[in-house]
C-alpha angles and dihedrals in degrees: 000000000000120000117231112242115242087235113050120202106228134188113204121207114186128139095204105084095207095048090045091052091048091050093049090049090049094049091047091050089051089057098255127132118239103210095184140355119206138175103218144043093243092054090047091055093048096045094043091056090049097046106028095213122197090239140010122211109204128187107224094223113053134140116267110003110025121229090260093052091046090048091053093052094043094049091049093049098038110029092175095056117096115234118207121180119209128195142176090196105102092187092056116128123181120208119234087250090055091049093048093045097046093049084209115169096204145006117216129192119229128270092040120196110243093240092052092047093049095046093045092048092052094046092045093052091047092048093048091051093046090050091049091049092048092050091049091049091049092050092047091048090050092050092047091052091048090049092050091051091051093047091049090050093049091047089055091052092049091048090054095044099044102027088235127146122255091260092050092047088052092048090051090056092042092053092045090050091051095044094050095035092232131127120272089238090059091051088049090051091051091050092050093044089053091062112101110259092358122145114196 
């Protein structure tokens, strides 16, 4: 599990200059670093991709791309960045689709008490990092499983072709992998591809 840094790098996107300035002052007073302050969703997307902040605070209602649209694009481009939506609209309701698309970790009402803002920011950053780590682990586990399946399949082909035992077939691939400095799974793919009419 990743630790949250004591100073969080934040991008602030708020079209109201006074509210933006208040938010920046508050974040700075809390000991965080505001890496950029922008007034539109489009700018938020562009600056987030340039700066890779730990968190992005997005006003829901902004000209051009809304906070939800910007959140969606930022989350897709930077899966380790925490996205927090902020709104002064107390009647605001987000659909399940909006929530899923935005990948926002939290929705805060304006004005936000400083303790709530700080706690939400820290929790959001931790959550975003945990989710990214979990996704990476899942991808890695899937790749390992696929590799094992390919190696097992190639082993069966070698056993049939050479009359070797399972252990011997495995050692043939292992030696070939070491001699050529390529991964076992690539040797397995080559064995499977060399089978007539075989599609790996």
